[in-house]
C-alpha positions as CSV (number, residue, x, y, z in Angstrom):
1,M,110.3,52.5,125.9
2,L,107.3,54.3,124.1
3,M,105.3,56.6,126.2
4,I,101.7,57.5,125.3
5,V,100.6,61.1,126.3
6,Q,96.9,61.4,126.9
7,G,94.3,63.7,128.4
8,S,95.5,67.0,130.2
9,A,99.1,66.1,129.6
10,L,98.5,65.9,125.8
11,E,96.7,69.2,125.7
12,Q,99.7,70.9,127.7
13,A,102.0,69.4,125.3
14,I,100.1,70.9,122.4
15,I,99.9,74.3,124.0
16,S,103.6,74.3,124.6
17,Q,104.3,73.4,120.9
18,R,101.6,75.7,119.4
19,P,103.8,78.5,118.4
20,K,106.1,76.2,116.5
21,L,103.2,74.3,114.9
22,E,101.7,77.5,113.7
23,K,104.8,78.7,112.3
24,M,105.5,75.5,110.6
25,I,102.0,75.6,108.9
26,A,102.4,79.4,108.1
27,T,105.7,78.8,106.3
28,T,104.0,76.5,103.8
29,A,100.6,78.2,103.7
30,H,101.5,80.2,100.7
31,E,101.3,77.1,98.5
32,K,97.5,77.4,99.0
33,M,97.4,81.0,98.1
34,P,95.9,82.0,94.6
35,W,98.8,84.3,93.9
36,F,101.4,81.6,94.4
37,H,102.1,79.9,91.0
38,G,104.8,77.5,92.0
39,K,107.9,76.7,89.9
40,I,107.1,78.7,86.7
41,N,109.8,80.5,84.7
42,R,110.2,84.1,84.0
43,D,108.5,84.1,80.4
44,D,105.6,82.2,81.8
45,S,105.0,84.5,84.5
46,E,104.9,87.5,82.1
47,L,102.7,85.8,79.9
48,I,100.2,85.0,82.8
49,L,100.3,88.6,84.2
50,L,99.8,90.2,80.8
51,K,96.6,88.3,80.1
52,G,93.3,89.8,80.9
53,S,93.3,93.1,82.8
54,R,96.5,95.1,83.2
55,I,96.0,96.8,86.3
56,N,99.0,98.4,88.0
57,G,100.0,96.2,90.8
58,K,98.6,93.0,89.7
59,F,100.9,90.3,90.9
60,L,102.0,86.7,91.5
61,I,104.9,85.0,93.2
62,R,106.8,82.2,91.6
63,Q,109.3,79.8,92.9
64,K,112.9,80.0,91.6
65,E,115.1,77.0,90.9
66,S,117.3,76.6,93.9
67,H,120.5,75.3,92.2
68,G,122.0,74.2,95.5
69,R,121.4,77.5,97.3
70,N,118.7,78.6,99.7
71,E,115.0,78.5,98.6
72,S,114.2,81.6,96.7
73,F,111.1,83.3,95.0
74,A,110.3,86.1,92.6
75,L,107.6,88.6,93.2
76,C,106.3,89.7,89.8
77,F,104.0,92.4,89.1
78,L,102.5,94.9,86.5
79,H,103.7,98.4,86.4
80,N,102.8,100.7,83.3
81,N,102.2,97.6,81.3
82,K,105.7,96.1,82.1
83,V,106.2,93.2,84.2
84,M,108.6,93.8,87.1
85,H,110.6,91.0,88.8
86,Y,111.9,91.3,92.5
87,L,114.0,88.4,94.0
88,I,112.7,87.2,97.3
89,D,115.7,85.6,99.0
90,K,115.7,83.5,102.1
91,D,118.6,84.0,104.6
92,R,120.1,81.6,107.0
93,A,117.6,82.3,109.6
94,G,114.8,81.6,107.2
95,K,113.7,85.2,106.8
96,L,112.3,86.3,103.5
97,S,113.0,89.6,101.7
98,I,113.4,91.6,98.6
99,P,117.1,93.0,98.2
100,D,117.6,95.5,101.1
101,G,114.0,95.1,102.1
102,K,112.1,94.4,105.3
103,K,112.5,90.7,106.4
104,F,109.4,88.5,106.9
105,D,108.6,85.1,108.3
106,T,106.3,84.0,105.5
107,L,105.3,85.0,102.1
108,Y,101.8,85.9,102.9
109,Q,103.3,88.5,105.5
110,L,105.4,90.0,102.7
111,V,102.3,90.2,100.5
112,E,100.4,91.9,103.1
113,H,103.0,94.4,104.0
114,Y,103.6,95.3,100.3
115,S,99.7,95.7,99.5
116,Y,99.8,98.5,102.0
117,K,102.9,100.4,101.0
118,P,105.5,100.0,98.2
119,D,108.6,100.4,100.7
120,G,110.9,99.9,98.0
121,L,108.8,98.7,95.2
122,L,107.7,100.8,92.3
123,Q,104.2,100.6,93.8
124,V,101.7,98.7,96.1
125,L,100.3,95.3,95.1
126,T,96.7,95.8,94.2
127,E,95.3,92.6,92.5
128,T,96.0,88.9,92.7
129,C,96.8,87.2,89.5
130,P,95.4,83.7,90.3
131,R,96.5,80.3,89.1
132,S,94.2,78.6,86.6
133,D,93.6,75.8,89.1
134,H,92.8,78.4,91.8
135,P,90.3,81.1,90.8
136,P,89.4,83.8,93.3
137,S,86.9,82.4,95.7
138,E,85.3,83.3,99.0
139,G,87.2,80.7,100.9
140,A,89.0,80.3,104.1
141,I,92.6,81.1,104.4
142,G,92.1,80.5,108.1
143,G,92.4,76.9,107.6
144,I,94.3,74.9,110.1
145,I,95.8,77.9,111.7
146,S,92.2,79.4,112.5
147,I,91.1,76.0,113.7
148,I,94.2,75.7,115.9
149,K,93.6,79.2,117.4
150,S,89.8,78.7,117.8
151,Y,90.2,75.4,119.8
152,S,89.6,76.0,123.4
153,F,91.5,73.6,125.6
154,R,89.4,72.5,128.5
155,R,90.1,72.4,132.2
156,P,89.8,69.1,134.1
157,G,86.2,68.0,134.3
158,Q,85.1,70.2,131.4
159,K,83.7,69.0,128.1
160,K,85.5,69.8,124.8
161,V,84.4,73.1,123.4
162,Y,84.9,74.1,119.7
163,H,84.4,77.6,118.8
164,Q,83.5,78.6,115.3
165,P,86.7,79.3,113.4
166,I,87.0,82.7,112.1
167,F,86.7,82.6,108.4
168,F,87.9,85.2,105.9
169,L,86.7,86.5,102.6
170,H,89.3,87.0,99.9
171,T,89.8,90.5,98.5
172,P,92.3,91.3,95.7
173,V,95.4,91.2,98.1
174,N,94.1,91.0,101.7
175,W,92.1,88.6,103.6
176,M,89.4,90.2,105.8
177,P,87.3,88.8,108.7
178,V,83.7,88.2,107.7
179,M,82.5,89.5,111.1
180,L,83.6,93.3,111.4
181,A,82.7,95.5,114.4
182,N,80.5,98.5,113.8
183,M,82.6,101.5,113.4
184,P,81.8,104.9,115.2
185,M,80.8,106.4,111.8
186,D,78.2,103.7,111.5
187,S,76.1,105.2,114.4
188,S,73.1,107.5,113.5
189,N,75.1,110.4,115.1
190,Y,77.4,110.5,112.0
191,E,74.6,109.9,109.3
192,S,74.4,112.5,106.7
193,P,71.2,114.7,107.0
194,Y,70.7,113.7,103.3
195,A,70.9,110.0,103.8
196,D,67.1,109.9,103.3
197,P,66.5,110.1,99.5
198,D,63.4,112.3,100.2
199,E,65.5,115.0,101.7
200,L,66.7,116.8,98.6
201,R,70.0,118.6,99.1
202,S,70.1,122.2,98.2
203,T,72.7,124.9,98.4
204,T,70.4,127.4,100.2
205,V,68.4,127.3,103.3
206,N,65.0,129.2,103.6
207,R,64.9,131.4,106.6
208,S,61.5,130.1,107.4
209,D,63.0,126.6,108.0
210,L,65.6,128.0,110.6
211,I,65.0,128.8,114.2
212,L,67.8,130.6,116.0
213,E,68.3,130.1,119.7
214,D,69.3,132.7,122.3
215,G,73.0,132.7,123.5
216,E,76.1,132.7,121.4
217,L,78.2,129.5,120.8
218,G,81.1,131.6,119.9
219,S,82.3,134.9,118.1
220,G,85.2,136.3,116.1
221,N,86.2,138.7,113.5
222,F,83.8,137.1,111.0
223,G,80.8,137.4,113.3
224,T,78.8,135.3,115.6
225,V,77.8,131.6,116.0
226,L,74.4,130.6,117.3
227,R,72.7,127.3,117.8
228,G,69.7,126.7,115.8
229,I,67.2,124.2,114.6
230,Y,67.0,123.3,110.9
231,Q,63.3,122.1,109.9
232,M,63.8,119.5,107.2
233,K,61.1,117.6,105.4
234,K,60.9,114.6,107.7
235,S,62.9,115.6,110.7
236,Q,64.6,118.5,112.7
237,K,68.4,118.9,112.9
238,I,70.3,120.9,115.6
239,V,72.7,123.1,113.7
240,A,75.3,125.8,114.2
241,V,74.7,129.1,112.4
242,K,77.6,131.2,111.5
243,I,76.2,134.9,111.0
244,L,78.5,137.0,108.9
245,K,79.3,140.5,110.6
246,N,79.6,142.8,107.7
247,D,78.4,146.1,108.8
248,D,80.1,148.0,106.1
249,D,78.9,145.6,103.4
250,N,82.4,144.5,102.5
251,T,82.1,142.4,99.3
252,A,85.5,140.7,99.9
253,V,84.3,139.3,103.3
254,R,81.1,138.1,101.7
255,D,82.9,136.5,98.7
256,E,85.2,134.7,101.2
257,M,82.5,133.3,103.2
258,L,80.8,132.1,100.1
259,R,83.9,130.4,98.8
260,E,84.2,128.7,102.2
261,A,80.7,127.6,101.9
262,N,81.1,126.3,98.3
263,V,84.2,124.2,99.3
264,M,82.4,122.7,102.5
265,Q,79.3,121.8,100.7
266,Q,81.3,119.4,98.4
267,L,82.5,117.4,101.5
268,D,80.4,114.7,102.8
269,N,82.2,112.6,105.3
270,P,81.2,111.2,108.8
271,Y,84.2,112.8,110.4
272,I,83.9,116.2,108.8
273,V,81.4,118.8,110.0
274,R,79.0,119.0,107.1
275,M,78.1,122.3,105.5
276,I,74.2,122.1,105.2
277,G,73.6,125.3,103.3
278,I,73.7,129.2,103.0
279,C,70.7,131.4,104.3
280,E,70.4,134.8,102.9
281,A,68.1,136.9,105.1
282,E,68.7,139.8,107.5
283,S,72.4,138.6,107.4
284,L,74.4,136.2,105.3
285,M,74.3,132.8,107.4
286,L,76.2,129.6,107.0
287,V,74.2,126.5,108.3
288,M,76.5,123.7,109.5
289,E,76.2,120.6,111.6
290,L,76.6,121.3,115.3
291,A,79.6,119.8,117.0
292,E,78.2,119.2,120.4
293,L,81.5,119.2,122.1
294,G,82.7,122.4,120.6
295,P,85.9,123.1,118.7
296,L,88.3,120.2,118.6
297,H,91.4,122.2,119.8
298,K,89.4,123.5,122.9
299,F,88.1,119.9,123.7
300,L,91.7,118.6,123.6
301,Q,92.9,121.4,125.8
302,K,90.1,120.8,128.2
303,N,90.7,116.9,128.4
304,K,94.5,117.2,128.3
305,G,96.1,114.2,130.1
306,E,93.1,112.1,130.0
307,R,93.2,108.5,128.5
308,M,90.4,106.7,126.7
309,S,88.6,104.5,129.2
310,A,88.6,100.8,128.8
311,P,86.4,99.2,126.1
312,P,83.6,96.9,127.2
313,D,84.8,93.5,128.4
314,C,88.4,94.5,127.9
315,P,90.5,92.4,130.3
316,A,92.3,94.4,133.0
317,E,95.7,92.9,131.8
318,M,95.1,94.3,128.4
319,Y,94.0,97.7,129.4
320,D,97.1,97.9,131.7
321,L,99.2,97.2,128.8
322,M,97.4,99.8,126.6
323,M,97.9,102.4,129.5
324,K,101.7,101.7,129.4
325,C,101.8,102.1,125.7
326,W,100.1,105.5,126.0
327,T,102.8,106.7,128.5
328,Y,103.5,110.5,127.7
329,N,107.3,110.0,127.5
330,P,108.1,107.8,124.4
331,D,111.3,106.5,126.2
332,E,109.0,104.9,128.9
333,R,106.6,103.1,126.6
334,P,107.3,99.4,126.3
335,G,108.8,98.2,123.0
336,F,107.6,95.4,120.8
337,C,109.8,92.9,122.5
338,V,108.0,93.5,125.7
339,V,104.4,93.7,124.2
340,E,104.6,90.6,122.1
341,P,105.5,88.2,124.9
342,R,102.8,89.8,127.2
343,L,100.2,89.2,124.4
344,R,101.3,85.7,123.6
345,H,101.4,84.7,127.3
346,Y,97.9,86.2,127.9
347,Y,96.6,84.4,124.9
348,Y,97.8,81.0,126.0
349,D,96.6,81.6,129.6
350,I,93.0,82.2,128.5
351,S,93.2,79.1,126.2
352,Q,93.9,76.8,129.1
């Protein structure tokens, strides 16, 4: 007797089979990838890779003739103008790996892994060598998998709601989401004082543009550090001013300070305290960005044992899991075999 499953029963059936469905799709998704060239022989793969640019790490994957054995593939890539070939074997459990390498469920997991680190290869994978019928495009690898994951199963009485699938942009190796969250360094707090093209960068600071405030921020063998205000063309910037203590006019100390300033001025990164310039007046002064919270080692000592608060809209269950993963004793932290099921179950719970 044939049973027809409909409504909520059908949705529950789909939910229960979703992991298997996702894995089934994922294990064949490589066939749509630009780096997968299907059944071509070794000689043809070398001809294809040697055409055009010869960037180290340019790669493709081809399928080998099975000859009655398990399905296998070959990872082919350029290294110093030579084409290297690595066998990708599939074991009885269906796992894929290069000889003595890490095992993966899918080829695109393997490609993703070796695009970050060589891990047994001569180098990382850097650039896709696309099939002639599949030029690089700003497409969607998300495909069916993204649609499945973005579908919201309704509760009784609710209307069906489809969320916009997450589409990905293709880069030489990786697939990255179009929508990226702002990083901390994108905020104005981390902006270079010379981001404005009208603010011309100089190695020196005029004493007339510098106002020193009372009270020391710190002191040491080199001298003292004061808080100050640096008057730029369009704005003011709070700075830390390191004043050289050189009562005996020691040129070695002065030269050491200048060397430090020269190195620091060449660095311009959101996460590094920037050297703004050198001011030669009543004393030699190094003008730097002010780290409002003080030296990092002192901040860490002061806040020892603290844990980051939950991000906005973070579910309590997820924050609880995060806290367990941050347990001080490594032996008490949950392993992946614990974390993965909790994440999976939570995902399915909120999908219902």
